[in-house]
Structures are given as C-alpha cells and as structure tokens.
Residue frames as a rotation matrix with the C-alpha (Angstrom) as fourth column:
UNK 1
-0.725 -0.478 -0.496 -98.43
-0.644 0.726 0.243 132.53
0.244 0.495 -0.834 20.87
UNK 2
0.180 0.840 0.512 -101.09
-0.857 0.389 -0.337 129.83
-0.483 -0.378 0.790 20.51
UNK 3
-0.618 -0.337 0.711 -101.21
-0.082 0.926 0.368 126.15
-0.782 0.169 -0.599 19.67
UNK 4
0.003 0.586 -0.811 -102.49
-0.966 -0.209 -0.154 125.26
-0.259 0.783 0.565 16.19
UNK 5
-0.471 -0.162 0.867 -103.72
-0.154 0.983 0.101 121.85
-0.869 -0.086 -0.488 15.09
UNK 6
0.627 0.766 0.144 -105.90
0.030 0.160 -0.987 122.40
-0.778 0.623 0.077 12.01
UNK 7
0.336 -0.476 0.812 -104.63
0.923 0.339 -0.184 122.10
-0.188 0.812 0.553 8.46
UNK 8
0.080 -0.459 -0.885 -102.19
0.226 -0.857 0.464 124.88
-0.971 -0.237 0.035 7.64
UNK 9
0.586 0.014 0.810 -102.09
0.806 -0.117 -0.580 127.00
0.087 0.993 -0.080 4.48
UNK 10
0.784 -0.382 -0.489 -99.33
-0.172 -0.891 0.421 129.47
-0.596 -0.246 -0.764 3.78
UNK 11
0.720 -0.638 -0.272 -95.84
-0.398 -0.059 -0.915 129.82
0.568 0.768 -0.297 2.34
UNK 12
0.877 -0.473 -0.081 -93.21
0.406 0.640 0.653 127.34
-0.257 -0.606 0.753 3.54
UNK 13
0.667 -0.717 -0.203 -89.80
-0.735 -0.678 -0.019 128.96
-0.124 0.162 -0.979 3.87
UNK 14
0.863 -0.485 -0.141 -86.96
0.390 0.818 -0.422 127.02
0.320 0.309 0.896 2.35
UNK 15
0.000 -0.970 -0.244 -83.29
0.999 0.012 -0.045 127.92
0.047 -0.243 0.969 2.44
UNK 16
0.969 0.242 0.052 -82.59
0.235 -0.966 0.107 131.43
0.076 -0.092 -0.993 3.75
UNK 17
0.102 -0.949 0.300 -79.36
0.380 -0.242 -0.893 133.31
0.919 0.205 0.336 3.29
UNK 18
-0.046 -0.183 -0.982 -77.87
0.995 0.079 -0.061 134.07
0.089 -0.980 0.179 6.72
UNK 19
-0.834 -0.333 -0.440 -77.68
0.398 -0.915 -0.062 137.78
-0.382 -0.227 0.896 5.89
UNK 20
-0.514 0.729 0.453 -81.23
0.455 -0.217 0.864 138.08
0.728 0.650 -0.220 4.49
UNK 21
-0.513 0.414 0.752 -83.77
-0.646 -0.763 -0.020 140.37
0.566 -0.496 0.659 6.21
UNK 22
0.550 0.816 -0.175 -85.90
-0.515 0.497 0.698 137.39
0.657 -0.294 0.694 7.18
UNK 23
0.301 -0.526 -0.796 -83.02
0.579 0.763 -0.286 135.39
0.758 -0.375 0.534 8.68
UNK 24
-0.725 -0.607 0.325 -81.81
0.161 -0.608 -0.778 138.45
0.669 -0.512 0.538 10.62
UNK 25
-0.262 0.723 0.640 -85.30
-0.851 -0.485 0.200 138.73
0.455 -0.492 0.742 12.14
UNK 26
-0.534 -0.085 0.841 -85.17
-0.699 0.605 -0.382 135.11
-0.476 -0.792 -0.383 13.32
UNK 27
0.620 0.760 -0.193 -87.10
-0.737 0.479 -0.477 133.30
-0.270 0.438 0.857 10.62
UNK 28
-0.419 -0.747 0.515 -85.90
-0.540 0.662 0.520 129.81
-0.730 -0.060 -0.681 9.79
UNK 29
-0.645 0.193 -0.739 -86.28
-0.593 0.484 0.644 127.25
0.482 0.854 -0.198 7.02
UNK 30
-0.732 0.461 -0.502 -89.43
0.544 0.839 -0.024 125.26
0.410 -0.290 -0.865 7.77
UNK 31
-0.679 0.545 -0.492 -91.36
0.089 -0.604 -0.792 128.27
-0.728 -0.581 0.362 9.09
UNK 32
-0.360 0.653 0.667 -94.71
0.921 0.136 0.365 128.83
0.148 0.745 -0.650 7.40
UNK 33
-0.971 0.117 -0.208 -95.78
-0.088 -0.986 -0.142 132.41
-0.222 -0.119 0.968 6.64
UNK 34
-0.465 0.875 0.133 -99.56
0.878 0.475 -0.062 132.51
-0.118 0.087 -0.989 7.07
UNK 35
0.682 0.731 0.029 -100.17
0.729 -0.677 -0.098 136.25
-0.052 0.088 -0.995 7.04
UNK 36
-0.570 -0.770 0.287 -98.70
0.783 -0.615 -0.094 139.63
0.249 0.172 0.953 6.16
UNK 37
-0.977 0.163 0.139 -99.92
-0.196 -0.940 -0.280 142.70
0.085 -0.301 0.950 8.06
UNK 38
-0.519 0.790 0.327 -103.08
-0.280 0.204 -0.938 140.86
-0.808 -0.578 0.115 9.12
UNK 39
0.298 0.540 -0.787 -103.83
-0.950 0.093 -0.297 139.65
-0.087 0.836 0.541 5.57
UNK 40
0.394 -0.089 0.915 -104.01
-0.181 0.968 0.172 135.85
-0.901 -0.233 0.365 5.28
UNK 41
-0.017 -0.427 -0.904 -101.81
-1.000 -0.011 0.024 134.31
-0.020 0.904 -0.426 2.59
UNK 42
0.695 0.373 0.615 -102.39
-0.381 0.916 -0.125 130.78
-0.609 -0.148 0.779 1.28
UNK 43
0.632 -0.498 0.593 -99.72
0.742 0.610 -0.278 130.61
-0.223 0.616 0.756 -1.39
UNK 44
-0.370 -0.919 -0.136 -96.71
0.809 -0.390 0.440 132.39
-0.457 0.053 0.888 -2.88
UNK 45
-0.433 0.256 0.864 -98.81
0.637 -0.591 0.495 134.60
0.637 0.765 0.093 -5.17
UNK 46
0.672 0.737 0.065 -100.89
0.433 -0.463 0.774 135.91
0.601 -0.492 -0.630 -2.26
UNK 47
0.417 -0.629 -0.656 -97.72
0.775 -0.131 0.619 136.41
-0.475 -0.766 0.433 -0.18
UNK 48
-0.603 -0.708 0.368 -96.07
0.791 -0.471 0.390 138.46
-0.103 0.526 0.844 -2.93
UNK 49
-0.070 0.686 0.724 -99.25
0.521 -0.594 0.613 140.50
0.850 0.420 -0.316 -3.44
UNK 50
0.826 0.398 -0.400 -99.51
0.527 -0.292 0.798 141.29
0.201 -0.870 -0.451 0.29
UNK 51
0.046 -0.892 -0.450 -95.83
0.805 -0.234 0.545 142.27
-0.591 -0.387 0.707 0.53
UNK 52
-0.621 -0.262 0.739 -96.12
0.728 -0.544 0.418 144.48
0.292 0.797 0.528 -2.57
UNK 53
0.245 0.831 0.500 -99.18
0.437 -0.555 0.708 146.23
0.865 0.045 -0.499 -1.09
UNK 54
0.553 -0.059 -0.831 -97.55
0.829 -0.059 0.556 146.81
-0.082 -0.996 0.016 2.30
UNK 55
0.499 -0.418 0.759 -96.07
-0.026 -0.883 -0.469 150.14
0.866 0.214 -0.451 3.23
UNK 56
0.154 -0.515 0.844 -93.23
-0.905 -0.415 -0.088 150.28
0.396 -0.750 -0.530 5.73
UNK 57
-0.627 -0.456 0.632 -92.88
-0.741 0.600 -0.303 147.62
-0.241 -0.658 -0.714 8.40
UNK 58
-0.107 0.552 -0.827 -94.10
-0.482 0.699 0.528 144.09
0.870 0.455 0.192 7.72
UNK 59
-0.285 0.100 0.953 -95.70
-0.874 0.382 -0.301 141.97
-0.394 -0.919 -0.021 10.43
UNK 60
-0.343 0.056 -0.938 -95.53
-0.626 0.731 0.273 138.33
0.700 0.680 -0.215 9.41
UNK 61
0.436 0.487 0.757 -97.69
-0.852 0.494 0.172 135.70
-0.290 -0.720 0.631 11.09
UNK 62
-0.327 -0.716 -0.616 -95.48
-0.782 0.571 -0.250 132.62
0.531 0.400 -0.747 11.28
UNK 63
0.867 0.455 0.204 -96.21
-0.495 0.742 0.452 129.03
0.054 -0.493 0.868 12.20
UNK 64
-0.190 -0.946 -0.262 -93.28
-0.699 0.317 -0.641 127.18
0.689 0.061 -0.722 13.73
UNK 65
-0.886 -0.224 -0.405 -93.57
0.030 0.845 -0.533 123.73
0.462 -0.485 -0.743 15.29
UNK 66
-0.272 0.897 -0.348 -97.32
0.808 0.409 0.424 124.07
0.523 -0.166 -0.836 15.78
UNK 67
0.042 0.249 -0.967 -97.21
0.797 -0.592 -0.118 127.52
-0.603 -0.766 -0.224 17.37
UNK 68
0.589 0.255 0.767 -98.08
0.687 -0.657 -0.310 130.95
0.425 0.710 -0.562 15.96
UNK 69
-0.160 -0.650 -0.743 -95.70
0.761 -0.560 0.326 133.90
-0.628 -0.513 0.585 16.19
UNK 70
0.932 0.274 0.239 -95.70
0.363 -0.726 -0.584 137.43
0.014 0.631 -0.776 14.81
UNK 71
-0.034 -0.996 -0.079 -92.38
0.879 -0.067 0.473 138.68
-0.476 -0.053 0.878 13.49
UNK 72
0.800 0.215 -0.560 -91.68
0.033 -0.948 -0.317 142.31
-0.599 0.235 -0.766 12.72
UNK 73
0.013 -0.778 0.628 -89.59
0.945 0.215 0.248 142.92
-0.328 0.590 0.738 9.60
UNK 74
0.433 0.074 -0.898 -88.38
0.052 -0.997 -0.057 146.49
-0.900 -0.022 -0.436 9.01
C-alpha cells in the first residue's frame, strides 16, 4: 500500500450490488480501478478490454482514499 498524490486515471466504481463479486471482495463505491492484472486502465473501454483478455483470477489495482491496494477477484 502506498500514498498517491498525482492525478488519477481509471474507472470510478459507482453503486455495487451487495452480492456482486466485487462487493464480496471488499470493493466499495468510490474506489477507482487503475489496473487489471498489471495492465493500466484509464477508462471503461480499457477496463473491459483488460477483463475480457484475462484468464482466471483478476488482480485489480484499486485506489481508495489516496492509497493503492491490490484486490484478488476469483
């Protein structure tokens, strides 16, 4: 986990269903997804492309309250 202060690009998560895969893994509305399996994503199109290309487990780089986290999504 590291502190981040530069301008952020990624996908801002909005409302999540409580029983969704992302919510069950601890993601919250307001989190910003900045990477998928070590591939940077700057917008929804890049996020969807990275998820479609992934095989198996996803590792999402998340920004929450100025700090980076990696979340595993099976």
